[in-house]
One Martini backbone bead per residue (centre of mass of N, CA, C, O) as a GRO file, in nm:
protein
  368
    1MET     BB    1  15.156  12.429   5.306
    2SER     BB    2  15.515  12.294   5.239
    3LEU     BB    3  15.820  12.387   5.149
    4GLY     BB    4  15.878  12.093   4.999
    5LEU     BB    5  15.769  11.891   5.191
    6SER     BB    6  15.722  11.596   5.284
    7GLN     BB    7  15.551  11.409   5.489
    8LEU     BB    8  15.804  11.275   5.615
    9GLU     BB    9  15.974  11.529   5.659
   10LEU     BB   10  15.776  11.676   5.839
   11ALA     BB   11  15.775  11.460   6.060
   12THR     BB   12  16.077  11.467   6.126
   13VAL     BB   13  16.102  11.774   6.193
   14ALA     BB   14  15.848  11.755   6.409
   15ARG     BB   15  15.850  11.482   6.565
   16GLN     BB   16  15.636  11.293   6.403
   17PRO     BB   17  15.427  11.076   6.306
   18SER     BB   18  15.332  11.007   5.995
   19SER     BB   19  15.042  10.923   6.061
   20THR     BB   20  14.965  11.191   6.193
   21VAL     BB   21  15.006  11.375   5.948
   22SER     BB   22  14.818  11.231   5.759
   23MET     BB   23  14.553  11.263   5.926
   24ILE     BB   24  14.559  11.572   5.932
   25GLU     BB   25  14.557  11.619   5.612
   26THR     BB   26  14.273  11.445   5.594
   27GLY     BB   27  14.091  11.516   5.858
   28ASN     BB   28  14.122  11.257   6.093
   29LEU     BB   29  14.280  11.481   6.281
   30ARG     BB   30  14.306  11.661   6.579
   31PRO     BB   31  14.537  11.852   6.699
   32ASP     BB   32  14.719  11.923   6.945
   33ASP     BB   33  14.906  12.167   7.079
   34SER     BB   34  15.184  12.027   7.045
   35THR     BB   35  15.160  11.939   6.753
   36LEU     BB   36  15.103  12.215   6.634
   37ALA     BB   37  15.373  12.346   6.733
   38ALA     BB   38  15.555  12.155   6.568
   39LEU     BB   39  15.444  12.223   6.285
   40ALA     BB   40  15.488  12.523   6.289
   41ALA     BB   41  15.794  12.517   6.322
   42ALA     BB   42  15.844  12.355   6.055
   43LEU     BB   43  15.668  12.597   5.883
   44ASP     BB   44  15.713  12.893   5.976
   45CYS     BB   45  15.478  12.930   6.203
   46THR     BB   46  15.186  12.958   6.366
   47PRO     BB   47  14.932  12.803   6.511
   48GLU     BB   48  14.721  13.011   6.431
   49TYR     BB   49  14.763  12.977   6.123
   50LEU     BB   50  14.668  12.674   6.118
   51ARG     BB   51  14.366  12.755   6.230
   52LEU     BB   52  14.277  12.868   5.988
   53ASN     BB   53  14.016  12.928   5.784
   54ARG     BB   54  14.009  12.783   5.451
   55PRO     BB   55  13.937  12.827   5.147
   56GLU     BB   56  13.905  12.672   4.861
   57GLN     BB   57  14.118  12.650   4.595
   58ASP     BB   58  14.115  12.720   4.250
   59THR     BB   59  14.338  12.524   4.053
   60THR     BB   60  14.530  12.516   3.797
   61ARG     BB   61  14.722  12.349   3.574
   62PRO     BB   62  14.989  12.299   3.447
   63LEU     BB   63  15.163  12.204   3.156
   64LEU     BB   64  15.304  11.909   3.238
   65ARG     BB   65  15.428  11.805   2.974
   66ALA     BB   66  15.639  12.046   2.961
   67TYR     BB   67  15.752  11.915   3.265
   68ALA     BB   68  15.885  11.618   3.232
   69ASP     BB   69  16.177  11.711   3.373
   70ALA     BB   70  15.994  11.753   3.623
   71SER     BB   71  15.880  11.701   3.920
   72LYS     BB   72  15.578  11.682   4.062
   73ARG     BB   73  15.654  11.773   4.337
   74GLU     BB   74  15.777  12.043   4.255
   75VAL     BB   75  15.530  12.161   4.115
   76ASP     BB   76  15.344  12.138   4.349
   77SER     BB   77  15.501  12.316   4.548
   78LEU     BB   78  15.476  12.580   4.375
   79VAL     BB   79  15.169  12.590   4.380
   80GLU     BB   80  15.133  12.598   4.695
   81ASP     BB   81  15.298  12.847   4.741
   82ALA     BB   82  15.121  13.036   4.570
   83LYS     BB   83  14.865  12.991   4.743
   84SER     BB   84  14.987  13.119   4.995
   85SER     BB   85  15.038  13.400   4.874
   86VAL     BB   86  14.743  13.469   4.807
   87GLU     BB   87  14.629  13.424   5.088
   88ALA     BB   88  14.802  13.639   5.229
   89ALA     BB   89  14.703  13.884   5.062
   90LEU     BB   90  14.400  13.855   5.135
   91THR     BB   91  14.424  13.856   5.452
   92LEU     BB   92  14.576  14.147   5.445
   93GLY     BB   93  14.438  14.333   5.223
   94LEU     BB   94  14.568  14.329   4.946
   95PRO     BB   95  14.587  14.492   4.631
   96LEU     BB   96  14.511  14.347   4.368
   97VAL     BB   97  14.550  14.324   4.045
   98PRO     BB   98  14.359  14.327   3.805
   99ASN     BB   99  14.237  14.098   3.577
  100GLU     BB  100  14.367  14.158   3.224
  101VAL     BB  101  14.391  13.888   3.085
  102PRO     BB  102  14.335  13.796   2.789
  103LEU     BB  103  14.123  13.591   2.584
  104TYR     BB  104  14.146  13.368   2.342
  105ASP     BB  105  13.889  13.310   2.060
  106GLY     BB  106  14.044  13.168   1.846
  107ASP     BB  107  14.237  13.006   1.627
  108LEU     BB  108  14.521  12.816   1.702
  109ASN     BB  109  14.590  12.773   1.385
  110ASP     BB  110  14.611  13.088   1.373
  111GLU     BB  111  14.885  13.273   1.338
  112GLU     BB  112  14.772  13.559   1.268
  113GLY     BB  113  14.581  13.568   1.513
  114ILE     BB  114  14.810  13.565   1.727
  115GLU     BB  115  14.961  13.813   1.631
  116GLN     BB  116  14.731  14.012   1.677
  117PHE     BB  117  14.670  13.952   1.974
  118ALA     BB  118  14.957  14.053   2.069
  119LEU     BB  119  14.908  14.344   1.978
  120ASP     BB  120  14.662  14.398   2.158
  121VAL     BB  121  14.817  14.363   2.426
  122ARG     BB  122  15.009  14.588   2.380
  123ALA     BB  123  14.796  14.813   2.350
  124GLN     BB  124  14.687  14.771   2.643
  125LEU     BB  125  14.988  14.880   2.746
  126GLY     BB  126  15.073  15.124   2.540
  127LEU     BB  127  15.210  14.997   2.289
  128ALA     BB  128  15.389  15.033   2.024
  129GLU     BB  129  15.488  14.852   1.752
  130ASP     BB  130  15.799  14.999   1.776
  131GLU     BB  131  15.800  14.913   2.085
  132PRO     BB  132  15.961  14.804   2.337
  133VAL     BB  133  15.972  14.603   2.605
  134GLY     BB  134  16.094  14.713   2.895
  135ASN     BB  135  15.921  14.512   3.109
  136ALA     BB  136  15.791  14.204   3.128
  137ILE     BB  137  15.710  14.173   3.426
  138ARG     BB  138  15.555  14.442   3.456
  139ALA     BB  139  15.354  14.380   3.235
  140ALA     BB  140  15.227  14.139   3.380
  141GLU     BB  141  15.142  14.300   3.634
  142ARG     BB  142  14.947  14.500   3.480
  143LEU     BB  143  14.760  14.242   3.400
  144GLY     BB  144  14.748  14.076   3.695
  145CYS     BB  145  15.002  13.928   3.762
  146LEU     BB  146  15.160  13.698   3.965
  147VAL     BB  147  15.509  13.726   4.031
  148LEU     BB  148  15.729  13.459   4.099
  149PRO     BB  149  16.006  13.311   4.220
  150LEU     BB  150  16.278  13.117   4.129
  151ASP     BB  151  16.579  12.964   4.198
  152SER     BB  152  16.546  12.799   3.924
  153GLU     BB  153  16.524  12.560   3.717
  154LEU     BB  154  16.259  12.363   3.564
  155GLY     BB  155  16.449  12.172   3.466
  156ARG     BB  156  16.455  12.334   3.140
  157HIS     BB  157  16.290  12.558   3.283
  158LEU     BB  158  16.203  12.911   3.375
  159GLY     BB  159  15.883  12.843   3.381
  160MET     BB  160  15.540  12.904   3.500
  161SER     BB  161  15.172  12.850   3.477
  162PHE     BB  162  14.867  12.966   3.644
  163ARG     BB  163  14.569  12.942   3.859
  164VAL     BB  164  14.423  13.130   4.136
  165ASP     BB  165  14.122  13.206   4.145
  166GLU     BB  166  14.192  13.343   3.843
  167LEU     BB  167  14.476  13.409   3.915
  168PRO     BB  168  14.749  13.496   3.754
  169VAL     BB  169  15.050  13.289   3.745
  170ILE     BB  170  15.402  13.349   3.760
  171ARG     BB  171  15.700  13.156   3.729
  172VAL     BB  172  16.041  13.276   3.761
  173SER     BB  173  16.363  13.295   3.726
  174ARG     BB  174  16.625  13.373   3.885
  175SER     BB  175  16.926  13.427   3.946
  176SER     BB  176  17.282  13.336   3.996
  177GLU     BB  177  17.596  13.292   4.148
  178ASP     BB  178  17.604  13.061   3.958
  179SER     BB  179  17.719  13.060   3.640
  180SER     BB  180  17.575  12.789   3.543
  181ARG     BB  181  17.277  12.931   3.664
  182ALA     BB  182  17.242  13.170   3.512
  183VAL     BB  183  17.013  13.432   3.406
  184PRO     BB  184  16.932  13.567   3.135
  185GLY     BB  185  16.739  13.834   3.041
  186ASP     BB  186  16.636  13.723   2.764
  187ARG     BB  187  16.520  13.447   2.874
  188GLN     BB  188  16.327  13.575   3.081
  189ARG     BB  189  16.149  13.740   2.888
  190LEU     BB  190  16.051  13.504   2.716
  191THR     BB  191  15.925  13.342   2.945
  192VAL     BB  192  15.706  13.548   3.023
  193ALA     BB  193  15.577  13.566   2.741
  194HIS     BB  194  15.511  13.260   2.722
  195GLU     BB  195  15.331  13.245   2.982
  196LEU     BB  196  15.129  13.459   2.884
  197GLY     BB  197  15.041  13.285   2.649
  198HIS     BB  198  14.917  13.058   2.804
  199LEU     BB  199  14.706  13.231   2.963
  200ALA     BB  200  14.563  13.342   2.695
  201LEU     BB  201  14.536  13.067   2.512
  202HIS     BB  202  14.505  12.810   2.752
  203ARG     BB  203  14.252  12.816   2.958
  204PHE     BB  204  14.085  12.557   2.786
  205VAL     BB  205  14.323  12.368   2.789
  206ASN     BB  206  14.446  12.066   2.801
  207THR     BB  207  14.653  11.864   2.905
  208PRO     BB  208  14.888  11.721   2.750
  209SER     BB  209  14.909  11.365   2.619
  210SER     BB  210  15.147  11.443   2.418
  211PRO     BB  211  15.419  11.545   2.249
  212VAL     BB  212  15.263  11.678   2.016
  213GLU     BB  213  15.078  11.861   2.191
  214ALA     BB  214  15.302  12.001   2.348
  215ALA     BB  215  15.435  12.129   2.098
  216ARG     BB  216  15.193  12.293   2.007
  217VAL     BB  217  15.156  12.480   2.265
  218GLU     BB  218  15.436  12.590   2.253
  219ARG     BB  219  15.425  12.719   1.978
  220GLU     BB  220  15.201  12.914   2.042
  221ALA     BB  221  15.351  13.065   2.273
  222TYR     BB  222  15.592  13.154   2.095
  223ARG     BB  223  15.429  13.319   1.902
  224PHE     BB  224  15.327  13.521   2.102
  225ALA     BB  225  15.600  13.614   2.218
  226GLY     BB  226  15.723  13.720   1.959
  227ALA     BB  227  15.494  13.931   1.897
  228PHE     BB  228  15.523  14.083   2.170
  229LEU     BB  229  15.835  14.157   2.153
  230ILE     BB  230  15.843  14.124   1.804
  231PRO     BB  231  15.708  14.271   1.578
  232GLY     BB  232  15.697  14.206   1.246
  233ASP     BB  233  15.722  14.495   1.123
  234ALA     BB  234  15.955  14.591   1.292
  235LEU     BB  235  16.159  14.369   1.209
  236ARG     BB  236  16.158  14.438   0.912
  237ASP     BB  237  16.264  14.728   0.951
  238GLY     BB  238  16.530  14.648   1.084
  239LEU     BB  239  16.640  14.483   0.842
  240ALA     BB  240  16.629  14.713   0.628
  241GLN     BB  241  16.873  14.866   0.773
  242HIS     BB  242  17.039  14.574   0.674
  243ASN     BB  243  16.958  14.483   0.386
  244ASP     BB  244  16.810  14.209   0.474
  245ARG     BB  245  17.037  14.076   0.649
  246VAL     BB  246  17.056  13.750   0.798
  247THR     BB  247  17.268  13.783   1.059
  248LEU     BB  248  17.445  13.777   1.344
  249SER     BB  249  17.509  14.080   1.333
  250THR     BB  250  17.218  14.175   1.296
  251LEU     BB  251  17.091  14.033   1.547
  252THR     BB  252  17.267  14.174   1.751
  253GLU     BB  253  17.150  14.457   1.701
  254LEU     BB  254  16.851  14.384   1.760
  255LYS     BB  255  16.897  14.301   2.054
  256ARG     BB  256  16.948  14.587   2.160
  257THR     BB  257  16.650  14.678   2.119
  258TRP     BB  258  16.462  14.403   2.221
  259GLY     BB  259  16.584  14.196   2.440
  260VAL     BB  260  16.655  13.934   2.263
  261ALA     BB  261  16.761  13.657   2.171
  262ILE     BB  262  16.918  13.532   1.902
  263LYS     BB  263  16.766  13.264   1.894
  264ALA     BB  264  16.485  13.400   1.898
  265LEU     BB  265  16.531  13.555   1.629
  266VAL     BB  266  16.547  13.311   1.456
  267LEU     BB  267  16.264  13.204   1.517
  268ARG     BB  268  16.120  13.464   1.416
  269VAL     BB  269  16.214  13.464   1.117
  270ARG     BB  270  16.084  13.187   1.071
  271GLN     BB  271  15.792  13.243   1.144
  272LEU     BB  272  15.779  13.483   0.910
  273GLY     BB  273  15.954  13.382   0.648
  274ILE     BB  274  16.236  13.517   0.607
  275VAL     BB  275  16.340  13.235   0.655
  276ASP     BB  276  16.456  12.927   0.614
  277ASP     BB  277  16.549  12.631   0.741
  278ASP     BB  278  16.847  12.639   0.640
  279HIS     BB  279  16.914  12.923   0.751
  280ALA     BB  280  16.851  12.862   1.048
  281ARG     BB  281  17.049  12.628   1.085
  282SER     BB  282  17.300  12.788   1.023
  283LEU     BB  283  17.273  12.984   1.260
  284TYR     BB  284  17.277  12.779   1.484
  285LYS     BB  285  17.559  12.669   1.417
  286GLN     BB  286  17.708  12.942   1.462
  287ILE     BB  287  17.622  12.967   1.761
  288SER     BB  288  17.762  12.709   1.853
  289ALA     BB  289  18.050  12.768   1.749
  290ARG     BB  290  18.056  13.040   1.943
  291LYS     BB  291  17.929  12.971   2.219
  292TRP     BB  292  17.606  13.098   2.255
  293ASN     BB  293  17.399  12.913   2.409
  294LYS     BB  294  17.464  13.053   2.701
  295VAL     BB  295  17.650  13.304   2.592
  296GLU     BB  296  17.580  13.616   2.477
  297PRO     BB  297  17.587  13.886   2.327
  298VAL     BB  298  17.451  14.122   2.495
  299ALA     BB  299  17.345  14.232   2.766
  300VAL     BB  300  17.054  14.150   2.978
  301GLU     BB  301  16.866  14.252   3.208
  302VAL     BB  302  16.739  14.154   3.491
  303GLU     BB  303  16.436  14.096   3.628
  304ASN     BB  304  16.154  14.219   3.841
  305ALA     BB  305  15.934  14.223   4.084
  306VAL     BB  306  15.702  14.453   4.291
  307TRP     BB  307  15.429  14.398   4.435
  308TRP     BB  308  15.488  14.304   4.730
  309ASN     BB  309  15.658  14.553   4.823
  310LYS     BB  310  15.449  14.773   4.748
  311ALA     BB  311  15.203  14.662   4.911
  312LEU     BB  312  15.335  14.673   5.195
  313THR     BB  313  15.410  14.969   5.198
  314ALA     BB  314  15.120  15.079   5.147
  315LYS     BB  315  14.991  14.945   5.401
  316TYR     BB  316  15.228  15.029   5.636
  317ARG     BB  317  15.401  15.294   5.584
  318SER     BB  318  15.683  15.134   5.567
  319GLY     BB  319  15.999  14.951   5.587
  320HIS     BB  320  15.834  14.709   5.780
  321GLY     BB  321  15.603  14.537   5.637
  322MET     BB  322  15.704  14.243   5.665
  323GLU     BB  323  15.707  14.227   5.975
  324VAL     BB  324  15.415  14.306   6.024
  325ALA     BB  325  15.286  14.082   5.845
  326SER     BB  326  15.409  13.848   5.997
  327GLN     BB  327  15.269  13.904   6.268
  328GLN     BB  328  14.975  13.923   6.178
  329LEU     BB  329  14.973  13.625   6.034
  330GLY     BB  330  15.201  13.404   6.133
  331LEU     BB  331  15.451  13.440   5.935
  332SER     BB  332  15.735  13.410   5.834
  333ARG     BB  333  15.954  13.607   5.668
  334SER     BB  334  16.053  13.389   5.463
  335HIS     BB  335  15.804  13.389   5.283
  336PHE     BB  336  15.822  13.684   5.175
  337VAL     BB  337  16.102  13.652   5.057
  338ARG     BB  338  16.034  13.426   4.853
  339TRP     BB  339  15.817  13.616   4.693
  340SER     BB  340  16.037  13.893   4.658
  341ASP     BB  341  16.322  13.768   4.598
  342TRP     BB  342  16.565  13.871   4.320
  343THR     BB  343  16.817  13.788   4.405
  344PRO     BB  344  17.066  13.603   4.366
  345ALA     BB  345  17.116  13.291   4.404
  346PRO     BB  346  17.262  13.076   4.576
  347ARG     BB  347  17.466  12.837   4.613
  348LEU     BB  348  17.391  12.498   4.508
  349ASP     BB  349  17.345  12.162   4.593
  350GLY     BB  350  17.170  11.973   4.405
  351ALA     BB  351  16.859  12.004   4.438
  352ILE     BB  352  16.597  12.192   4.364
  353ASP     BB  353  16.484  12.431   4.617
  354PHE     BB  354  16.392  12.547   4.883
  355ALA     BB  355  16.592  12.666   5.123
  356THR     BB  356  16.436  12.585   5.368
  357ALA     BB  357  16.378  12.292   5.295
  358SER     BB  358  16.676  12.209   5.264
  359SER     BB  359  16.761  12.260   5.561
  360ARG     BB  360  16.548  12.070   5.684
  361ARG     BB  361  16.648  11.811   5.554
  362ASP     BB  362  16.930  11.820   5.678
  363ARG     BB  363  16.837  11.802   5.971
  364ALA     BB  364  16.683  11.538   5.951
  365LYS     BB  365  16.934  11.365   5.872
  366ALA     BB  366  17.110  11.434   6.120
  367ASP     BB  367  16.886  11.317   6.328
  368GLY     BB  368  16.799  11.027   6.189
   0.00000   0.00000   0.00000
């Protein structure tokens, strides 16, 4: 567990020499009781929690090339935090949803193959081809994904995905009280479907080593996401009800049905060859001229995951499951809140980070 703290920041908050923290982390020093207590206080847990013997978790890496505008440290902190979440669930004996994310075994250059695969995933969820995905996050949870919140965007991205011991994990931004960082529900839904696409399509694909490769895997994930949220035949039927006119007015009406951003619908009609590049560029220019790039008409409700809260309630049969789990495991309640709280994030200044880690860094600076 790291809370987003660097080794130096952890040493400062715990009032320990950085060399001591380094040797403990590398296994070259066994901490005495006072040192362990100081580290536990800094990490919002008990010394007993730090003494637990933990099996090494096999974690896949996010497709980091796609997150080139986010720091490696930030990405690593989010992965480590997810590992702590999985470890906590397993230690508490909470029943994780079986992993039923299917793996695509077709040709990734076959766009029609990806389209059909997305339809098969929808069918696995019991969705008819003309039926909108009611809640994308809950759909991912039903497939066995552990969906955890982010405080805000990761670079320019709203989400990321990876596996912890083969458990598929999706991290996606919750909204914010700061209007400039608020997350529209339509973007959040597309992000979840996009990350589900990465998990299903790219399990055995190496991290892209060039911008060209990164663009290719992103394009494949967006193809899956488009077909998952808006099946091609259903979209064509919807356009037929508007005399096959692909205008912003028509796409706005389709957004009401499918809960997908107008810009994403432009991408979708271009994917399907319903419009050509010139038509798509014209629509994008109209969107920009109307200042819809950030805020579009037709609000779509922001979604949230439910697994953590439901699992704790089922386990402890009370409305105080989080408190009981915190005491049983030796982890501060703040950890469970971070994994399950989808309320809009408070206004923050400066770099995006875990709220707890930010406050601890501020204290470390104040202490000199």
